[in-house]
N, C-alpha and C positions, 0 to 999 in steps of 0.2 A: 664811220658813222654807224651808230646803233639803230636798231629798229625803232626804239622809242623816240629818236630824234627825227624820224621820217613821218610826215603826215600824209595820209592817204584819204582821198575822197572816193567813195564808192557809189556809183550811180546805177541803181537797178537791184532792188532787194527782193528777188523772186525765188523760184525753186532752186536755182543755182546760186544766185547772189547771196542768199541768206547764209548757207553753210560756208561759203567762201569768206564772207565777212567775219563769221565766227572764228575761222582759222587765222585770219589776219589779226584779229584782236588777241587771240591766244599767243600769237607770235610777238606781241608787244607793241604793235603799231598804234599810233593815235589816229583816229578816223573821224571823218565827216560823212554822213550818209544822206542820200536822197532817193526817194522813190515816188513815182507818180501817185500811187495809192498809199497815202500816209499810214494807213492802218498796218501795212506790212513792216513798218519800222518798230512795231510794238516789241518790247523786250530788249531794245538797245538803249533805252533811256538810262543816263548815268554812265554808260560805257563808251558812248560816242556822241559827237555833236549831230543833232538832227536838223537838217537844213530844209527850208521852205521851198527853195528853188535849186536847180542844178548849178546855176551860176554862183549862188551863195556857198554851196558845198565845196566848190573847187577853188575859191578865191585864195586860200592860204595853203593849198595842197602842193606838196612836192611831187606826188604821183596821183593821177586820176585814173580810176578803173571804170570802164563801162561794161555792164553786163545786161544788155537790153535785147528786146525780142527780135528785131530785124533792122535792115539797113535804113528804111525811112525813119524809124524811131531814133536810131543813133544820129542820123543827119539832123533831125528836128532838135534833139537835145544839144548837140555840139554847135550847130550853125545858126539855129533860130531861137534858142533859149539862152544864148549868151555865154556858153561855156568857153568857146574859142577865145573870146575877148576877155573873159574873167581869169583865165589861167595866167599865173605869173610867169615871166620869162625864165627859161631854164627848167620849167616843170616838164613832166613826162606823162603823156596820155597813153594808157594801155587799153586798147579796145579788145575785150575778150568776147564780144558778141560775134555771131556769125552773120557776115554781111558780104555783099559782092566785092571782089577784089578791087575793081575800079573805084568803088566808093571809098574803100580804105585808102587808096592812093590819093584821092582828092582830099580826104581829111588830113592826111599827112602833109600835103602841100599847104593847106590852109593854116595848119598849126605851125609849120616851119616858118611861114611868113611872119609869125609873132614870136619866133625864137622858142617854140615849144616843141619838144620831141614827141614822136608817135611810134607805137608798135601795134600792129594787128596781131593779136594773140588768142585766136579762138581755141576752144578746149573740146576734148572728148573724155568721156568717162561718166557722164550723167550725174544725177544727184548723189549716187553712192560714192563716186569718185570725188565729188565736191566735199562730201561729209568727211571722207577719209583723208583729205588733202593728197589725193593720188590722181589728180587730173593729168592727162596728157595735153601739154600746151604747145601749140604750133606757132612759131613766132616769125613775123616778117618785119623788116625795118633795118635801121642802121645797127651794125654790130656793137658799137659803143653804147647805144641805148639798151640793147639786149643785155650787155654785161652789167650795166648799172641797175637794171631791173631785177637782177638775180635774188637779192634778199626778199623781194616781194614774191617772186615766182616760187622760191623754196618753201614758202608757207602754204602753197596751193597745190603743188604737184611737181612733175618733171617736165623739163622743157627741151625742145629741139629747135635750133635756129635753122630756118628754112631758106631765107634769102631776103631780097629787098622788100619794100612796102608792097603789100598785096599777096606776098608768097605764103604767109600764114593762112590767109583765107583760101588760097588754092589748095593747100594741104587739107583744110577742113572740108572743102568740097569733095576731095578724093575720099576722105573718111566717110562722109555722109552718103556718097554713092555706094560704098561697100556696105554700110549699115543698112540703108534702105533696101538694097537688092537682097541682102542676106536675110533680113526680116521676111521679105516675100518668099524666099526659098524655104525658110524654116516653117512658115505658115503652110505652104503647099505640101511639104514633106510630111508634117505631122497630120494634116487632114487626110492625105492619101493613105497613110498607115492606119489611121482610125477608121476610115470608111471601109477598108478591107478587112477589118476585124482585129487588128493589132492594138495593143495597149500603147497609146502615144507616149506615156510616161516611160515605159520600158524601152520604146524605140529611141527616145531622147537619150536615155542612160547608155544604151548600146553605142549610139553614134558619138557620144562624148569620148569614147575610148578609141575612136578611129580617125580617119583622115578628114571627116566632115566636122570635127570638133571646132568650136569657135565660142567666143564670148556671147555672141548673139544666141547661139543654140543653148548655151548654158543658162544665161539669165533670162532672155526673152522667150526661149522655149519653155522655161518653167512658168513664166508669166502666162503664156498661152494655156498651158495645162491647168494652171490655177484659175484662169480667167480673171486675173488681176490686172485690170487696165487703168487703175488709178495712176495718173501720169508721173513719170520721172522726166521724160521728154515728150511733149505733146505732139500729136499727129499733125496739127497745123504747122508746127515748126519744122517737122520733117518734110512736109509738103513744100514749105518755103525754101528749104535747103535744096530739094530736088529741082525746084524751079530755077534756082540760081545756077545749079550745075548745067541744066539745059541751056540757059541763057549764055553761060560762059562757053559751052560747047559750040553754040551757033556762032558766037563771036570768033571762034578759032576754026570755023568750018569743019566741025566734027559732028558725026552722027553717033548717038549713044542709045541704041535701041532698048537695052535692058533698063536703063535709067528712065527712059520715056514710058515704058510699060508700067514700071512701079509707080511713077508719078501719076499715071492715069488711075491706078488702083487707089492711091491715097486721095486723089480728087474725088473718087466715088465714095470712099469712106467718109470724107468730110461733108459731101453732099447729102449723105444719109444722116447727118446731124452729130457726127462723132469727132468734131474738131478738137475737143478737149481731152480725148482719151490718150493714153500712152501710145507711142508709135508701134509698139508690139500689137496694138489693137487692129492692125491691118488684117489680122485673122478674121475679124468681124466682117470685113468686106468680102473676103473669100468665102466665108460661110453664107453670106447673103447671096452671092452669085450662084452658089451650088445648092441653096435651100437645104442646108444641113448644119450640124454643129460638131465640133471636135469632141465635146463631152457634155454631160448634163449638169455640170456645176453652174451655180448662178454667177452672172457677170458682176464684177466689182467695178463700178463706174462712178464712185462717190464724188470725185473731184471734177467730174466732167463739166 
């Protein structure tokens, strides 16, 4: 089967969904698109079918991809806006949103009852990874569904099969724990250096050559120095993910003190009105707590 013979419905044309859709179109797939805010479909006229409802988008689709903000939104679209019922038997739903593992399992069961496959396949890599088709995709579900989804995944990034339904979401929670905590660590380290009189840009460069090096220090450390908090991944989404981590930990009788502390800091950031900034904007909350600034550059918050 060629890519051109496979029809994909893509639900959610946002910061991540838009570049992902572009890459799928470049790979030769025919597509139907739906987004709650129809203006975000601008630019796809003539290249894909633009649907008025999610149920309309999926009706003829072989593969349905969801890239929506959170579990309640995914649940609303799948179960209350007719997607489960509208999917044709034998279709495959790939949910690339970040949602609770148990919700993913419930969606898989609801779709299986109608002979529709399901994979939970959340991603890491941000908007840059989406643009470059270099996302890390963590997949839960049946192995045979994972294998048949490979032509789609290959247009978006690299995959790892994690395990049964919900396992992809568990991997994403692990990813987001590391991301959130590390953003907090980088914020504190750079502010500590700057407050003591060191150049935070030089400190970042030095640390990149040592054991503290990470993608967070490389990319988000630079964002902090530039004060570029125009979102790639929004703080409210990071907060949502940290809340899911803590909920899952409670369900498994675990205590995660680092995650809890970083969750509280993001809660403070959002309470201060910064829910739309990039998650590297946690620096703003640390600066507010200490009544100081990393540097005197102006904040870039244009898309907040």
